[in-house]
C-alpha positions as CSV (number, residue, x, y, z in Angstrom):
1,M,-17.1,6.7,8.6
2,K,-19.8,4.2,8.4
3,I,-19.5,2.3,11.9
4,L,-21.4,-1.2,12.9
5,A,-21.0,-2.0,16.9
6,V,-21.8,-5.5,17.1
7,I,-22.3,-7.2,20.2
8,V,-23.0,-11.1,21.2
9,S,-25.5,-11.8,23.5
10,Y,-26.7,-14.5,25.7
11,N,-28.8,-13.3,28.7
12,F,-27.2,-10.2,28.1
13,E,-30.1,-8.4,30.3
14,P,-28.5,-7.0,33.1
15,W,-25.9,-5.0,31.3
16,L,-28.2,-4.2,28.2
17,D,-29.4,-0.8,28.9
18,R,-26.1,0.3,30.1
19,C,-24.3,-1.1,27.2
20,L,-26.8,-0.1,24.7
21,K,-26.7,3.6,25.6
22,S,-23.1,4.1,25.8
23,L,-22.7,2.9,22.1
24,K,-25.2,6.1,21.1
25,H,-23.2,7.8,18.3
26,P,-24.4,10.1,14.9
27,S,-22.2,7.4,13.1
28,T,-22.8,4.2,15.1
29,D,-25.2,1.7,13.9
30,V,-25.5,-1.3,16.6
31,L,-26.1,-5.1,16.0
32,V,-26.9,-7.3,18.2
33,V,-26.3,-11.4,17.3
34,D,-28.4,-13.4,20.1
35,N,-27.3,-16.6,20.9
36,A,-30.4,-18.2,21.9
37,S,-30.9,-16.0,25.3
38,T,-33.4,-17.7,27.9
39,D,-33.6,-14.5,29.9
40,Q,-36.0,-11.4,27.9
41,T,-33.1,-10.1,26.5
42,C,-34.4,-9.9,22.3
43,T,-38.3,-9.0,24.2
44,R,-36.3,-6.0,25.9
45,I,-34.6,-4.7,22.9
46,M,-37.5,-4.9,20.5
47,R,-39.2,-2.8,22.9
48,D,-36.5,-0.4,24.8
49,F,-34.0,-0.1,21.5
50,P,-35.8,-0.4,18.4
51,E,-33.1,1.7,16.5
52,V,-30.7,-1.8,17.0
53,V,-30.7,-4.3,14.5
54,L,-31.6,-7.8,16.3
55,L,-30.4,-11.5,14.8
56,Q,-31.7,-14.0,17.1
57,N,-30.2,-17.4,16.8
58,K,-31.8,-20.4,17.4
59,K,-29.4,-22.1,19.0
60,N,-26.3,-20.8,20.7
61,L,-23.2,-20.7,17.8
62,G,-20.5,-19.5,20.3
63,F,-18.7,-16.1,20.3
64,G,-16.4,-16.7,17.5
65,A,-19.4,-17.6,14.8
66,A,-21.7,-15.1,16.0
67,N,-19.3,-12.4,15.3
68,N,-19.0,-13.9,11.9
69,L,-22.5,-13.1,11.1
70,G,-22.0,-9.2,12.1
71,F,-18.9,-9.0,10.3
72,E,-20.9,-10.7,7.0
73,Y,-23.6,-7.9,7.9
74,A,-21.1,-5.3,8.0
75,L,-19.8,-6.3,4.8
76,Q,-22.9,-6.6,2.9
77,N,-23.8,-3.4,4.0
78,D,-20.9,-1.2,3.0
79,Y,-19.8,-0.4,6.7
80,D,-16.3,0.6,6.7
81,T,-15.6,-0.4,10.6
82,V,-16.9,-3.1,12.8
83,F,-16.9,-2.3,16.4
84,L,-17.3,-5.5,18.5
85,V,-17.8,-5.0,22.0
86,N,-18.9,-7.4,24.8
87,Q,-22.3,-7.5,26.3
88,D,-20.6,-6.7,30.1
89,T,-19.5,-3.4,29.1
90,Y,-19.8,-0.1,29.1
91,L,-18.4,3.1,27.2
92,E,-17.0,6.9,28.2
93,F,-19.4,8.8,26.7
94,D,-16.7,9.9,23.9
95,T,-14.8,6.6,23.7
96,I,-16.8,5.8,20.0
97,E,-15.4,9.6,18.9
98,K,-12.3,9.0,19.8
99,L,-12.0,5.9,17.9
100,K,-13.0,7.4,15.3
101,Q,-11.1,10.1,15.0
102,I,-7.6,8.1,15.6
103,G,-9.0,5.7,13.4
104,E,-9.1,8.1,10.4
105,K,-5.8,9.3,11.2
106,Y,-4.2,5.5,11.0
107,P,-6.5,3.9,9.0
108,A,-3.6,1.1,7.8
109,L,-4.0,-0.2,11.9
110,G,-5.5,-4.0,12.0
111,I,-7.2,-3.2,15.5
112,L,-7.7,-0.2,17.7
113,S,-8.9,-0.2,20.9
114,P,-9.7,2.1,24.3
115,L,-8.2,1.6,27.6
116,H,-9.9,-1.3,29.3
117,Y,-11.2,-0.8,33.0
118,N,-12.6,-2.8,35.1
119,G,-16.3,-2.4,36.0
120,S,-16.4,0.5,38.7
121,G,-14.0,2.0,36.5
122,S,-11.1,2.0,39.8
123,E,-8.3,0.4,37.8
124,L,-7.3,-1.2,34.4
125,D,-9.1,-4.6,33.4
126,F,-6.8,-7.4,35.1
127,G,-6.3,-9.1,31.6
128,F,-5.7,-5.5,29.6
129,K,-3.1,-4.7,32.2
130,S,-1.2,-8.3,31.9
131,Y,-1.3,-7.9,28.1
132,T,-0.1,-4.0,27.7
133,K,2.2,-3.9,30.7
134,L,0.5,-1.2,31.9
135,D,1.5,0.4,35.3
136,D,-0.9,3.2,36.4
137,T,0.7,5.8,34.1
138,I,-1.2,6.2,31.4
139,P,0.9,7.3,28.2
140,A,0.4,10.6,26.6
141,A,0.4,9.2,23.0
142,D,-2.6,8.7,20.4
143,I,-1.6,5.6,20.0
144,V,0.4,2.6,21.5
145,P,1.4,-0.6,19.8
146,V,1.1,-3.9,21.3
147,N,1.2,-7.4,20.3
148,F,-2.3,-8.3,22.0
149,I,-5.6,-7.0,23.0
150,N,-8.8,-9.0,24.0
151,A,-11.6,-8.7,21.7
152,A,-13.6,-7.0,24.1
153,F,-13.2,-3.9,22.3
154,W,-11.9,-4.1,19.0
155,W,-12.3,-1.6,16.2
156,I,-11.6,-3.4,13.0
157,P,-11.8,-1.5,9.6
158,T,-13.9,-3.8,6.9
159,A,-11.1,-4.0,4.4
160,V,-9.2,-5.8,7.0
161,I,-12.1,-8.0,7.3
162,Q,-11.9,-8.8,3.7
163,K,-8.1,-10.2,4.3
164,V,-8.2,-11.8,7.3
165,G,-11.4,-12.9,7.8
166,G,-13.2,-14.3,10.4
167,F,-12.8,-15.9,13.6
168,S,-12.1,-19.6,13.2
169,P,-14.6,-22.1,13.9
170,L,-11.9,-24.3,15.7
171,F,-12.7,-22.0,19.0
172,P,-16.4,-21.6,19.4
173,H,-15.7,-19.8,22.7
174,Y,-12.5,-18.5,23.8
175,G,-8.9,-18.5,22.4
176,E,-10.5,-17.1,18.8
177,D,-9.4,-13.8,19.5
178,V,-5.5,-15.1,19.8
179,D,-6.0,-17.2,17.0
180,Y,-7.4,-14.1,14.8
181,V,-4.9,-11.5,16.2
182,N,-1.7,-14.3,15.1
183,R,-3.7,-14.5,11.3
184,L,-3.5,-10.3,11.7
185,H,-0.1,-10.0,12.1
186,Y,0.9,-12.5,9.4
187,F,-0.9,-10.6,6.8
188,G,0.9,-7.6,8.4
189,Y,-1.1,-5.6,10.4
190,K,-0.6,-3.8,13.8
191,I,-2.6,-3.5,16.7
192,A,-3.1,-0.5,19.1
193,Y,-4.5,1.0,22.1
194,I,-5.9,4.8,22.3
195,P,-4.5,5.8,25.8
196,Q,-7.3,9.0,26.1
197,A,-10.3,6.3,25.5
198,K,-12.2,4.3,27.9
199,A,-14.0,1.6,28.3
200,F,-15.3,-0.4,31.5
201,H,-15.6,-4.4,31.6
202,C,-17.3,-5.8,33.8
203,R,-15.9,-8.8,35.2
204,E,-13.6,-8.5,37.8
205,N,-15.8,-11.2,40.1
206,R,-16.0,-14.1,38.3
207,P,-14.5,-17.3,40.1
208,S,-12.0,-19.8,38.1
209,S,-12.3,-23.3,38.5
210,P,-9.2,-26.0,37.7
211,E,-11.1,-26.9,34.9
212,K,-11.4,-24.1,33.0
213,L,-7.5,-23.6,33.8
214,L,-6.9,-26.9,32.1
215,H,-9.2,-25.7,29.2
216,S,-7.5,-22.2,28.9
217,E,-3.9,-24.1,28.8
218,F,-5.5,-26.4,26.1
219,L,-6.7,-23.4,23.7
220,Y,-3.1,-22.0,23.9
221,Y,-2.1,-25.0,22.6
222,I,-4.2,-25.2,19.8
223,T,-3.8,-21.2,18.9
224,E,0.5,-22.5,18.7
225,A,-0.4,-25.8,16.7
226,V,-2.3,-23.2,13.9
227,N,0.0,-20.5,14.7
228,L,0.7,-19.0,11.1
229,K,3.9,-17.3,12.4
230,R,5.5,-20.6,13.2
231,S,6.3,-23.2,10.5
232,V,3.8,-26.5,10.1
233,L,6.1,-28.7,12.0
234,S,7.7,-26.3,14.4
235,A,4.1,-25.3,15.7
236,Y,2.8,-29.1,15.6
237,A,5.6,-29.8,17.9
238,Y,5.8,-26.9,20.1
239,S,2.1,-27.3,21.0
240,V,1.8,-31.2,21.0
241,L,5.8,-30.8,23.0
242,A,4.0,-28.7,25.7
243,A,1.7,-30.5,26.3
244,G,3.7,-33.6,27.2
245,K,6.1,-31.4,28.9
246,K,2.9,-30.8,31.4
247,A,2.3,-34.3,31.7
248,I,5.6,-35.1,32.4
249,L,6.0,-32.7,35.3
250,A,2.2,-33.0,36.3
251,P,3.3,-35.7,39.1
252,V,6.3,-33.6,40.5
253,K,3.5,-30.7,41.5
254,G,1.1,-33.4,43.0
255,Q,-1.0,-33.4,39.9
256,S,-2.4,-35.9,37.5
257,P,-0.8,-36.1,34.2
258,I,-4.1,-37.7,32.5
259,P,-5.2,-34.1,31.2
260,Y,-2.2,-33.5,29.6
261,L,-2.1,-36.6,28.0
262,K,-5.7,-36.3,26.7
263,M,-4.5,-32.8,25.4
264,M,-1.9,-34.3,23.4
265,I,-3.9,-36.9,21.5
266,K,-6.8,-34.5,21.2
267,L,-4.1,-32.5,19.3
268,L,-2.9,-34.9,17.5
269,T,-6.2,-35.7,15.8
270,L,-7.0,-32.5,14.9
271,P,-7.4,-31.2,11.7
272,I,-4.5,-28.8,12.2
273,Q,-3.1,-28.5,8.7
274,R,-7.0,-27.8,7.0
275,F,-7.4,-25.4,9.1
276,R,-3.6,-24.0,8.6
277,N,-4.6,-23.8,4.8
278,Q,-7.7,-22.3,5.2
279,S,-6.5,-19.1,7.6
280,I,-4.2,-17.8,4.9
281,Q,-7.0,-17.3,2.3
282,P,-8.3,-13.7,1.9
283,G,-11.7,-13.6,3.8
284,A,-11.6,-17.1,5.5
285,Y,-14.4,-18.5,7.5
286,L,-16.6,-15.6,5.9
287,N,-17.8,-17.8,3.0
288,D,-21.4,-18.1,4.0
289,I,-23.2,-15.0,2.7
290,Q,-26.1,-16.0,1.0
291,R,-27.2,-17.9,4.3
292,T,-26.3,-14.7,6.3
293,K,-28.5,-12.5,3.9
294,E,-31.3,-14.8,4.3
295,K,-31.3,-14.3,8.1
296,I,-30.3,-11.0,8.7
297,P,-32.2,-7.8,7.9
298,S,-30.9,-4.9,5.7
């Protein structure tokens, strides 16, 4: 199995050594797609990790578009699997080998993922724990099917990418993994995690502002508007009405309804149908191969 680990970086330097060293595996190559870092990320990679393929974007393309460059590179160079890895992470020494073994055993799965722990490894990552509904008892199974896992660690066969495509440009940062999972389910693929494989996500100390929470809500409404598991009418109505309901209830909670009214207006003006139509096309959002060939070294 030929594996490509893809990391989208932006000021990657604090995690660079630990992350890249944990990805060393005989079957695995590493591609870093840098989103115009302002620190020494690119200099350090070229100096200390010359085996890593580095693509330096002139501007920050966002998480989804940068990962799409990684997908395209994998397809061009005949990789069997793409392993998406967040920059603020690291793996246990045998995690890639376990993913490889389980991936070969269950080739029809759309996404595989290890267990996600916090940065210190003291407990499960808060998001992962919520998505999987895991307590402290780790299942003794090869794989455990789930409906969703965030994209901090995604093991995706390139055959799946050829079918489902890349991340939608409707979501430049955040929300893109939810949309991708909805499309994955639409095409009949399943998601699972491997209880015996561990990875670590150093994000437990990040504060969340009211603005970020509002933005997250808006992204949720967009993911539902383009959710292919819903009909066009119900998806659109659900997202707009959900924002409207929040606007009505906001004064009761001592909040302003204005942010939710603005969300409703934005939802009504987004080209939702165009994105829904494009998302059902095989290989959606991966149609710029020639441009990528010119930018990424083979």
